[in-house]
C-alpha positions as CSV (number, residue, x, y, z in Angstrom):
1,X,19.4,-10.2,-23.4
2,X,21.5,-13.6,-23.5
3,X,22.7,-13.8,-26.8
4,X,23.1,-17.5,-28.5
5,X,25.6,-18.6,-30.9
6,X,26.0,-21.9,-33.3
7,X,29.0,-22.3,-35.3
8,X,29.7,-24.6,-37.9
9,X,34.1,-25.4,-38.3
10,X,34.9,-27.6,-41.7
11,X,38.5,-28.7,-40.9
12,X,40.6,-29.7,-44.0
13,X,40.9,-33.4,-43.6
14,X,44.5,-33.4,-42.7
15,X,43.8,-30.5,-40.3
16,X,41.0,-32.2,-38.6
17,X,43.6,-33.3,-35.4
18,X,44.8,-29.8,-35.4
19,X,41.4,-28.1,-35.1
20,X,40.1,-30.5,-32.5
21,X,43.5,-29.6,-30.3
22,X,42.4,-25.8,-31.0
23,X,38.9,-26.6,-30.1
24,X,39.4,-28.3,-26.9
25,X,41.4,-25.4,-25.8
26,X,39.2,-23.1,-26.6
27,X,36.7,-25.0,-24.5
28,X,39.0,-24.5,-21.7
29,X,39.0,-21.4,-21.9
30,X,36.0,-19.4,-22.7
31,X,34.0,-21.7,-20.1
32,X,36.1,-19.1,-17.8
33,X,34.8,-16.2,-19.1
34,X,32.8,-15.0,-17.0
35,X,30.3,-13.8,-19.4
36,X,30.1,-17.0,-21.1
37,X,27.4,-19.2,-19.8
38,X,27.6,-22.5,-21.8
39,X,29.9,-23.6,-24.9
40,X,29.9,-26.6,-26.2
41,X,31.7,-28.5,-29.1
42,X,30.1,-30.9,-31.3
43,X,31.5,-33.4,-34.0
44,X,29.3,-34.4,-37.0
45,X,28.2,-37.8,-35.8
46,X,28.4,-39.5,-39.7
47,X,31.8,-39.1,-39.5
48,X,32.8,-36.3,-41.5
49,X,35.0,-33.6,-40.6
50,X,33.3,-31.4,-39.1
51,X,32.8,-29.7,-35.8
52,X,29.9,-27.3,-34.1
53,X,30.1,-25.1,-31.1
54,X,26.9,-24.2,-29.1
55,X,27.5,-20.6,-27.1
56,X,25.6,-18.7,-24.5
57,X,26.5,-15.7,-23.6
58,X,25.1,-13.7,-20.9
59,X,24.6,-10.4,-23.2
60,X,26.4,-8.6,-26.5
61,X,29.3,-7.8,-23.8
62,X,30.0,-10.7,-22.8
63,X,30.0,-11.7,-26.8
64,X,32.2,-8.7,-27.7
65,X,34.7,-9.2,-24.4
66,X,35.2,-13.3,-26.0
67,X,36.3,-11.7,-29.3
68,X,38.5,-9.6,-27.5
69,X,39.9,-12.5,-25.3
70,X,43.6,-13.1,-26.1
71,X,42.8,-17.0,-26.7
72,X,40.2,-16.1,-29.5
73,X,42.2,-13.7,-31.1
74,X,45.2,-16.8,-31.2
75,X,42.2,-18.9,-32.7
76,X,41.6,-16.9,-35.0
77,X,45.3,-16.5,-36.2
78,X,45.8,-19.6,-36.3
79,X,42.5,-21.5,-38.0
80,X,42.1,-19.8,-41.4
81,X,44.6,-22.2,-42.7
82,X,43.3,-25.4,-41.2
83,X,39.5,-25.2,-42.3
84,X,37.7,-25.5,-45.8
85,X,36.5,-22.2,-45.8
86,X,35.6,-19.5,-42.8
87,X,34.1,-20.9,-39.8
88,X,30.4,-19.8,-40.0
89,X,28.4,-18.3,-37.0
90,X,25.4,-17.7,-36.9
91,X,23.6,-15.3,-33.8
92,X,20.5,-16.3,-32.4
93,X,17.9,-15.2,-29.3
94,X,16.1,-17.0,-27.5
95,X,12.0,-17.9,-28.8
96,X,11.3,-20.8,-25.5
97,X,14.8,-22.2,-24.1
98,X,14.9,-24.3,-21.2
99,X,16.6,-23.1,-18.2
């Protein structure tokens, strides 16, 4: 079953550029994963520091493979010191999703 994730990341003001660079690398690496369908990085439109990820994976095994990937492990090692709180990740299932 397809898995949808929505994650929010709030960087400390002095680390906005660091978090953005880290997330842009995650975009490149994650889009190469065989089980990844979509991985989009968005930012708050009001100018406040905040990034969001919209992710789609083929199934739970693909999500697990993502979490075990070298780039995700490296991301987790860096992100903690750069954010105001741990990233919030919501795991969702589709109800009526456009193809």
